[in-house]
KETOR-341923 format. One line per 5 residues: their letters; for each residue x, y, z of N, C-alpha, C. Coordinates in nm, 3 decimals, decimal comma. Atoms other than C-alpha are relative to their C-alpha. Example, Ala and Ser with C-alpha at 12.3 -4.5 7.8 and 13.67 -1.06 7.14 Angstrom:
<recs>
as = 0,089/-0,119/0,000/1,230/-0,450/0,780/0,090/0,120/0,000; -0,082/-0,119/-0,006/1,367/-0,106/0,714/-0,077/0,109/0,073
</recs>
This chain:
<recs>
mtfdt = 0,044/-0,124/0,012/0,033/0,004/-0,003/0,075/0,126/0,003; -0,033/-0,111/-0,018/0,120/0,327/-0,109/-0,005/0,143/0,095; 0,034/-0,133/-0,137/0,139/0,669/0,145/-0,121/0,017/-0,058; 0,141/-0,053/0,051/-0,124/0,790/-0,071/-0,120/-0,081/0,022; 0,078/0,126/-0,007/-0,319/0,529/-0,062/-0,074/-0,050/0,116
mnafr = 0,028/0,011/-0,210/-0,306/0,495/0,358/0,001/0,106/0,011; -0,003/-0,111/0,000/-0,341/0,799/0,338/-0,130/0,046/-0,026; 0,155/-0,027/0,084/-0,666/0,850/0,126/-0,060/-0,126/0,124; 0,082/0,093/-0,017/-0,792/0,526/0,317/-0,020/0,013/0,179; 0,012/-0,088/-0,105/-0,700/0,721/0,658/-0,133/0,068/0,077
nhwyq = 0,141/-0,108/-0,019/-0,975/1,000/0,583/-0,104/-0,046/-0,039; 0,107/0,046/0,014/-1,214/0,791/0,443/-0,050/-0,184/0,027; 0,044/0,097/-0,018/-1,194/0,471/0,599/-0,190/-0,042/0,081; 0,119/0,047/-0,051/-1,565/0,466/0,728/-0,071/0,000/-0,140; 0,095/0,025/0,097/-1,731/0,536/0,373/0,034/-0,176/-0,053
aglgl = 0,055/0,168/0,061/-1,556/0,191/0,290/-0,039/-0,108/0,083; 0,087/0,077/-0,161/-1,689/0,080/0,599/-0,168/-0,086/-0,037; 0,099/0,014/0,053/-2,032/0,154/0,461/-0,036/-0,077/-0,121; -0,011/0,110/0,155/-1,960/-0,034/0,109/0,016/-0,124/0,035; -0,043/0,162/-0,036/-1,838/-0,341/0,311/-0,147/-0,025/0,055
aillt = 0,135/0,011/-0,026/-2,188/-0,285/0,509/-0,089/-0,095/-0,087; 0,096/0,072/0,141/-2,384/-0,322/0,190/0,016/-0,193/-0,042; -0,039/0,107/0,057/-2,200/-0,600/0,058/0,011/-0,121/0,088; 0,002/0,139/-0,109/-2,178/-0,815/0,371/-0,171/-0,044/0,019; 0,142/-0,009/-0,031/-2,554/-0,723/0,399/-0,060/-0,122/-0,136
lalvl = 0,019/0,088/0,091/-2,586/-0,880/0,057/0,061/-0,177/-0,002; -0,095/0,130/-0,028/-2,388/-1,202/0,111/-0,024/-0,097/0,091; 0,078/0,085/-0,064/-2,580/-1,279/0,407/-0,186/-0,056/-0,071; 0,134/0,043/0,049/-2,918/-1,255/0,237/0,010/-0,121/-0,109; -0,023/0,093/0,110/-2,761/-1,485/-0,055/0,025/-0,128/0,065
whdrl = -0,097/0,112/-0,091/-2,562/-1,711/0,164/-0,003/-0,051/0,157; -0,030/-0,021/-0,125/-2,701/-1,671/0,524/-0,028/-0,178/0,079; 0,026/0,136/-0,002/-2,822/-2,080/0,490/0,153/-0,053/0,037; -0,093/0,084/-0,021/-2,453/-2,164/0,487/0,091/0,008/0,171; -0,068/-0,012/-0,120/-2,334/-2,037/0,828/-0,121/-0,046/0,134
sdfrl = 0,066/0,005/-0,041/-2,425/-2,092/1,172/-0,087/0,074/0,063; 0,046/-0,105/-0,038/-2,673/-1,888/1,371/0,053/0,069/0,095; -0,136/-0,077/-0,123/-2,362/-1,830/1,605/0,103/0,089/-0,075; -0,070/-0,087/0,103/-2,174/-1,686/1,301/-0,087/0,086/-0,090; 0,145/-0,133/0,046/-2,485/-1,510/1,151/-0,041/0,089/0,078
ilcis = 0,018/-0,090/-0,054/-2,527/-1,312/1,456/0,112/0,067/-0,022; -0,127/-0,055/-0,002/-2,175/-1,202/1,464/0,033/0,086/-0,149; 0,021/-0,091/0,115/-2,169/-1,133/1,103/-0,080/0,139/-0,023; 0,118/-0,139/-0,021/-2,520/-0,869/1,161/0,108/0,056/0,122; -0,086/-0,088/-0,068/-2,278/-0,760/1,457/0,099/0,080/-0,069
litlf = -0,112/-0,068/0,034/-1,992/-0,648/1,243/-0,092/0,132/-0,124; 0,114/-0,088/0,069/-2,251/-0,489/1,002/-0,040/0,139/0,061; 0,014/-0,120/-0,138/-2,353/-0,270/1,300/0,097/0,061/0,031; -0,090/-0,079/-0,005/-2,042/-0,174/1,385/0,059/0,112/-0,134; -0,003/-0,056/0,087/-2,001/-0,054/1,053/-0,079/0,125/-0,071
lhqfe = 0,158/-0,087/0,012/-2,330/0,148/1,022/0,037/0,117/0,113; -0,028/-0,073/-0,148/-2,228/0,331/1,386/0,117/0,032/-0,039; -0,133/-0,065/0,027/-1,908/0,419/1,231/-0,025/0,079/-0,099; 0,041/-0,128/0,089/-2,076/0,596/0,950/-0,074/0,111/0,054; 0,044/-0,118/-0,088/-2,314/0,760/1,211/0,091/0,136/0,032
eyqwp = -0,018/-0,082/-0,074/-2,040/0,897/1,391/0,086/0,065/-0,072; -0,063/-0,060/0,104/-1,802/1,012/1,077/0,009/0,054/-0,069; 0,072/-0,049/0,180/-1,991/1,096/0,778/-0,091/0,022/0,051; 0,103/-0,062/-0,032/-2,390/1,143/0,917/-0,019/-0,076/0,035; -0,057/-0,175/0,046/-2,424/1,351/1,024/0,087/0,029/0,064
gtfpr = -0,190/-0,015/-0,017/-2,058/1,271/1,145/-0,024/0,118/0,112; -0,039/-0,138/-0,157/-1,910/1,581/1,410/0,038/-0,099/0,088; -0,051/0,080/-0,158/-1,821/1,247/1,646/0,139/0,052/0,053; -0,114/-0,042/-0,031/-1,475/1,364/1,647/0,023/0,156/0,088; -0,001/-0,136/-0,028/-1,533/1,751/1,735/-0,121/-0,062/0,156
mlnst = 0,066/0,010/-0,066/-1,825/1,604/1,964/0,103/-0,049/0,159; -0,047/0,081/-0,086/-1,580/1,348/2,168/0,112/0,121/0,040; -0,085/-0,090/-0,071/-1,300/1,613/2,177/0,005/0,128/0,098; 0,051/-0,111/-0,085/-1,470/1,875/2,299/-0,060/0,033/0,098; 0,122/0,032/-0,103/-1,733/1,738/2,508/0,099/-0,033/0,132
lfkse = -0,064/0,133/-0,076/-1,503/1,442/2,680/0,120/0,066/0,097; -0,193/-0,025/-0,003/-1,147/1,624/2,661/0,010/0,137/0,032; -0,016/-0,161/0,005/-1,232/2,029/2,646/0,129/0,007/-0,010; -0,129/-0,027/0,046/-0,989/2,034/2,414/-0,009/0,126/-0,072; -0,052/-0,061/0,062/-0,846/2,334/2,233/-0,026/-0,012/-0,158
rpdrf = -0,044/-0,013/0,172/-0,781/2,216/1,891/-0,072/-0,148/-0,009; 0,079/0,173/0,006/-1,068/1,926/1,872/-0,001/-0,053/-0,134; 0,006/-0,020/0,163/-1,034/1,957/1,487/0,135/-0,211/0,017; -0,119/0,101/-0,027/-0,669/1,711/1,632/0,041/-0,040/0,083; -0,077/0,032/-0,084/-0,633/1,675/1,938/-0,128/0,015/0,159
plnan = -0,102/0,080/0,007/-0,682/1,470/2,147/0,021/-0,132/-0,070; 0,036/0,096/0,142/-0,854/1,200/1,884/0,065/0,065/-0,140; -0,007/-0,036/0,135/-0,733/1,260/1,571/0,067/-0,109/-0,127; 0,025/0,128/0,087/-0,752/1,067/1,218/0,097/-0,072/0,011; -0,095/0,137/-0,072/-0,460/0,866/1,290/-0,050/-0,083/0,056
tawii = 0,067/0,071/-0,162/-0,601/0,727/1,628/-0,108/-0,090/-0,039; 0,136/0,070/0,044/-0,957/0,710/1,496/0,013/-0,122/-0,101; 0,050/0,144/0,096/-0,902/0,414/1,192/0,093/-0,049/0,068; -0,075/0,078/-0,068/-0,611/0,281/1,413/-0,135/-0,096/0,110; 0,048/0,058/-0,084/-0,867/0,200/1,685/-0,148/-0,044/-0,062
nvflg = 0,128/0,033/0,075/-1,215/0,172/1,444/0,069/-0,135/-0,131; -0,084/0,052/0,115/-0,986/0,005/1,147/0,069/-0,155/0,077; -0,077/0,117/-0,134/-0,756/-0,243/1,362/-0,027/-0,054/0,055; 0,059/0,019/-0,156/-0,894/-0,253/1,664/-0,136/-0,098/-0,017; 0,154/0,019/0,004/-1,262/-0,278/1,573/-0,018/-0,091/-0,124
wllya = -0,024/0,053/0,138/-1,254/-0,404/1,224/0,024/-0,180/0,032; -0,076/0,080/-0,019/-1,017/-0,686/1,287/-0,075/-0,105/0,157; 0,038/0,053/-0,069/-1,146/-0,772/1,607/-0,152/-0,068/-0,021; 0,180/0,011/0,085/-1,515/-0,806/1,487/0,016/-0,123/-0,094; -0,011/0,145/0,144/-1,416/-1,048/1,184/0,050/-0,103/0,091
aaiva = -0,071/0,172/-0,090/-1,175/-1,290/1,443/-0,106/-0,021/0,043; 0,137/0,071/-0,094/-1,511/-1,329/1,609/-0,032/-0,077/-0,110; 0,067/0,088/0,106/-1,653/-1,454/1,309/0,035/-0,136/-0,058; -0,049/0,084/0,073/-1,421/-1,634/1,170/0,002/-0,179/0,127; -0,036/0,069/-0,106/-1,311/-1,857/1,532/-0,159/-0,066/0,046
gehav = 0,126/0,095/-0,064/-1,686/-1,901/1,588/-0,062/-0,055/0,082; 0,028/0,097/-0,041/-1,826/-2,170/1,805/0,121/-0,013/0,102; -0,143/0,000/-0,025/-1,451/-2,209/1,857/0,105/0,067/0,110; -0,033/-0,122/-0,087/-1,394/-1,894/2,091/-0,086/0,036/0,021; 0,100/-0,117/-0,044/-1,707/-1,774/2,234/0,072/0,102/0,083
wlaia = -0,073/-0,096/-0,060/-1,468/-1,598/2,470/0,051/0,165/-0,090; -0,019/-0,114/0,109/-1,360/-1,337/2,150/-0,112/0,044/-0,050; 0,116/-0,023/0,036/-1,729/-1,318/2,033/-0,066/0,104/0,118; 0,067/-0,086/-0,170/-1,802/-1,207/2,425/0,069/0,105/-0,032; -0,075/-0,129/-0,038/-1,526/-0,951/2,400/-0,050/0,121/-0,107
ailvs = 0,064/-0,164/0,106/-1,674/-0,779/2,075/-0,105/0,011/-0,005; 0,150/-0,014/-0,042/-2,008/-0,807/2,181/-0,007/0,147/0,097; -0,025/-0,087/-0,098/-1,893/-0,615/2,483/0,079/0,157/-0,038; -0,047/-0,092/0,046/-1,743/-0,343/2,280/-0,122/0,129/-0,067; 0,161/-0,059/0,031/-2,108/-0,272/2,104/-0,016/0,040/0,154
cgnvi = 0,084/-0,039/-0,159/-2,265/-0,271/2,490/0,075/0,117/0,038; -0,154/-0,082/-0,069/-1,914/-0,028/2,571/-0,087/0,168/-0,082; -0,001/-0,058/0,034/-2,049/0,177/2,299/-0,183/0,053/0,026; 0,095/-0,029/-0,061/-2,408/0,191/2,431/-0,054/0,074/0,094; -0,031/-0,079/-0,163/-2,318/0,315/2,793/0,067/0,173/-0,068
ahtil = -0,139/-0,122/0,034/-2,074/0,569/2,630/-0,071/0,120/-0,078; 0,139/-0,133/0,087/-2,394/0,766/2,371/-0,063/-0,020/0,099; 0,111/-0,009/-0,095/-2,630/0,686/2,557/-0,024/0,057/0,152; -0,002/-0,059/-0,117/-2,534/0,819/2,879/0,153/0,098/0,051; -0,118/-0,107/-0,053/-2,171/0,942/2,917/0,030/0,130/-0,073
fnlkg = -0,024/-0,110/0,097/-2,182/1,162/2,616/-0,089/0,094/-0,004; 0,147/-0,117/-0,052/-2,503/1,319/2,682/0,011/0,039/0,097; -0,043/-0,103/-0,147/-2,420/1,388/3,025/0,060/0,070/-0,001; -0,080/-0,092/0,027/-2,114/1,537/2,937/-0,037/0,153/-0,065; 0,089/-0,116/0,100/-2,276/1,728/2,640/-0,099/0,047/0,026
rtlyn = 0,150/-0,025/-0,022/-2,631/1,812/2,823/-0,033/-0,025/-0,130; 0,106/0,013/0,149/-2,782/1,698/2,470/-0,046/-0,138/0,018; 0,074/0,140/0,007/-3,023/1,423/2,417/0,027/-0,032/-0,138; -0,029/0,057/0,146/-2,846/1,320/2,094/0,162/0,052/-0,015; -0,147/0,002/0,020/-2,473/1,279/1,992/0,016/-0,097/-0,097
pglat = -0,022/0,063/0,135/-2,334/1,118/1,681/0,054/-0,110/0,037; -0,095/0,111/-0,043/-2,296/0,743/1,714/-0,129/-0,093/0,087; 0,098/0,071/-0,103/-2,649/0,717/1,926/-0,125/-0,091/-0,056; 0,109/0,085/0,073/-2,913/0,620/1,694/0,024/-0,153/-0,041; -0,068/0,109/0,007/-2,703/0,329/1,624/-0,006/-0,119/0,119
altlf = 0,032/0,019/-0,125/-2,651/0,281/1,941/-0,094/-0,109/0,071; 0,137/0,029/-0,069/-2,970/0,241/2,063/-0,083/-0,125/-0,098; 0,055/0,084/0,109/-3,117/0,060/1,737/0,039/-0,112/-0,030; -0,050/0,094/0,037/-2,889/-0,169/1,666/0,097/-0,068/0,086; -0,100/0,059/-0,132/-2,581/-0,219/1,939/-0,081/-0,088/0,111
lplti = 0,043/0,114/-0,185/-2,839/-0,311/2,203/-0,107/-0,065/-0,036; 0,072/0,094/0,086/-3,082/-0,488/2,015/0,084/-0,162/0,000; -0,089/0,122/0,057/-2,818/-0,755/1,888/0,086/-0,011/0,129; -0,087/0,050/-0,129/-2,612/-0,757/2,262/-0,096/-0,091/0,022; 0,083/0,060/-0,020/-2,918/-0,865/2,386/-0,030/-0,112/-0,059
tffvf = -0,021/0,179/0,092/-2,949/-1,152/2,121/0,068/-0,039/-0,009; -0,148/0,059/-0,044/-2,617/-1,250/2,184/-0,029/-0,055/0,067; -0,071/0,047/-0,148/-2,600/-1,295/2,536/-0,169/-0,085/0,012; 0,107/0,129/-0,031/-3,000/-1,476/2,503/0,052/-0,108/-0,070; -0,010/0,108/0,090/-2,888/-1,673/2,213/0,136/-0,105/0,108
iarhh = -0,069/0,036/-0,040/-2,545/-1,779/2,387/-0,071/-0,062/0,144; 0,067/0,093/-0,104/-2,775/-1,875/2,709/-0,065/-0,117/-0,016; 0,083/0,123/0,012/-2,994/-2,101/2,600/0,079/-0,124/-0,076; -0,060/0,074/0,050/-2,774/-2,251/2,386/0,138/-0,076/0,076; -0,074/0,037/-0,102/-2,550/-2,298/2,693/0,150/-0,006/-0,061
lahpa = -0,149/-0,021/0,077/-2,239/-2,157/2,510/0,074/0,092/0,069; -0,048/-0,088/-0,115/-2,178/-1,935/2,807/0,084/-0,066/0,135; -0,090/0,075/-0,110/-1,933/-2,162/2,998/0,087/0,113/0,090; -0,070/-0,085/-0,064/-1,789/-1,992/3,292/0,150/0,067/-0,036; -0,129/-0,085/-0,003/-1,463/-1,956/3,196/0,019/0,094/-0,174
slvtg = 0,026/-0,101/0,133/-1,551/-1,821/2,837/-0,069/0,118/0,017; 0,078/-0,102/-0,054/-1,769/-1,561/2,993/0,088/0,076/0,046; -0,066/-0,093/-0,106/-1,535/-1,435/3,246/0,123/0,034/-0,089; -0,115/-0,094/0,107/-1,242/-1,383/2,979/-0,049/0,040/-0,108; 0,042/-0,136/0,029/-1,476/-1,240/2,778/-0,048/0,092/0,053
lvlga = 0,049/-0,105/-0,112/-1,615/-0,995/3,001/0,115/0,128/0,004; -0,086/-0,088/-0,049/-1,250/-0,916/3,120/0,070/0,076/-0,150; -0,107/-0,056/0,116/-1,089/-0,893/2,734/-0,104/0,067/-0,021; 0,149/-0,096/0,061/-1,432/-0,696/2,633/0,071/0,149/0,097; -0,004/-0,106/-0,076/-1,335/-0,443/2,943/0,092/0,054/-0,037
linyf = -0,176/-0,047/-0,014/-0,956/-0,439/2,912/0,011/0,088/-0,204; 0,007/-0,064/0,138/-1,075/-0,331/2,491/-0,021/0,104/0,019; 0,133/-0,106/-0,028/-1,295/-0,091/2,605/0,087/0,106/0,060; -0,071/-0,144/-0,116/-1,034/0,124/2,879/0,121/0,002/-0,148; -0,131/-0,020/0,041/-0,673/0,057/2,730/-0,026/0,021/-0,187
gvlrl = 0,006/0,019/0,176/-0,762/-0,015/2,312/-0,090/0,167/-0,026; 0,087/-0,105/0,053/-1,026/0,295/2,284/0,061/0,120/0,091; -0,021/-0,140/-0,062/-1,018/0,559/2,542/0,169/0,017/0,092; -0,157/-0,080/-0,040/-0,622/0,519/2,679/0,061/0,023/-0,127; -0,124/-0,013/0,112/-0,475/0,452/2,313/-0,034/0,167/-0,034
itlla = 0,055/-0,120/0,040/-0,700/0,807/2,268/0,131/0,073/0,044; -0,111/-0,034/-0,084/-0,455/0,935/2,532/0,134/0,021/-0,038; -0,098/0,024/0,058/-0,177/0,785/2,446/0,085/0,050/-0,142; 0,011/-0,024/0,090/-0,166/0,857/2,081/-0,002/0,152/-0,038; 0,075/-0,124/-0,014/-0,270/1,198/2,149/0,153/0,137/-0,031
dkntp = -0,104/-0,124/0,046/-0,026/1,522/1,965/-0,077/0,087/-0,030; 0,062/-0,165/0,024/-0,159/1,881/1,975/0,109/0,014/-0,156; 0,008/-0,035/0,183/0,043/1,910/1,621/0,045/-0,115/-0,071; 0,010/0,099/0,095/-0,001/1,602/1,450/-0,032/0,022/-0,121; 0,027/-0,035/0,133/-0,022/1,614/1,082/-0,158/-0,023/-0,002
yvftp = 0,138/0,067/0,039/-0,342/1,402/1,095/-0,146/0,076/0,074; 0,076/-0,075/-0,055/-0,606/1,634/1,129/-0,125/-0,039/-0,059; 0,127/0,032/0,063/-0,991/1,566/1,066/-0,024/0,104/-0,084; 0,041/-0,091/0,146/-1,082/1,709/0,718/-0,120/-0,125/-0,094; 0,004/-0,147/-0,011/-1,307/1,820/0,629/-0,076/-0,004/0,179
fr = -0,059/0,013/-0,166/-1,364/1,929/1,039/-0,162/0,062/0,008; 0,144/-0,088/0,011/-1,803/1,980/1,103/0,006/0,018/0,143
</recs>
């Protein structure tokens, strides 16, 4: 991948995610019967992630401004502490890969699926409670998909693994601990760790 290509993807990954959501939806319509119900739920979970990220960064967007201004009281919300480079590292290299790995592993690593779903659950809590309280708002970019997609999918997943006795104690504990660690260290701490007021990775266009 050339520098220009990488830079373009860094600024447009969420649009690529929408395209992948459409393609994956079509694939599930055509070939869902080839998947186990467990993997089908996880595929739908990946689609919800793509759509959630599109709401945050494209339509209506403004998530970086909201996060930097509201949560961190930044004077340079177009780049600090969350910048364009950190955003794609978290969302693509961590988010996409985690959710996709859970699909591939399937029932052989229920703990990995639990960890991925817990990231969705963490987003529900952040968008419905944390961001609205901090910003004194009723809506923030990402809230709609958190409530209409992440929340019902999370409930469906845990009901499914409970009914099918997939939530063995070791898998449940491992998944919950890993999910909590990813939510904190892989998201919040990574934002502050990679923060740089002079970073060249500015959100453009910035709304």
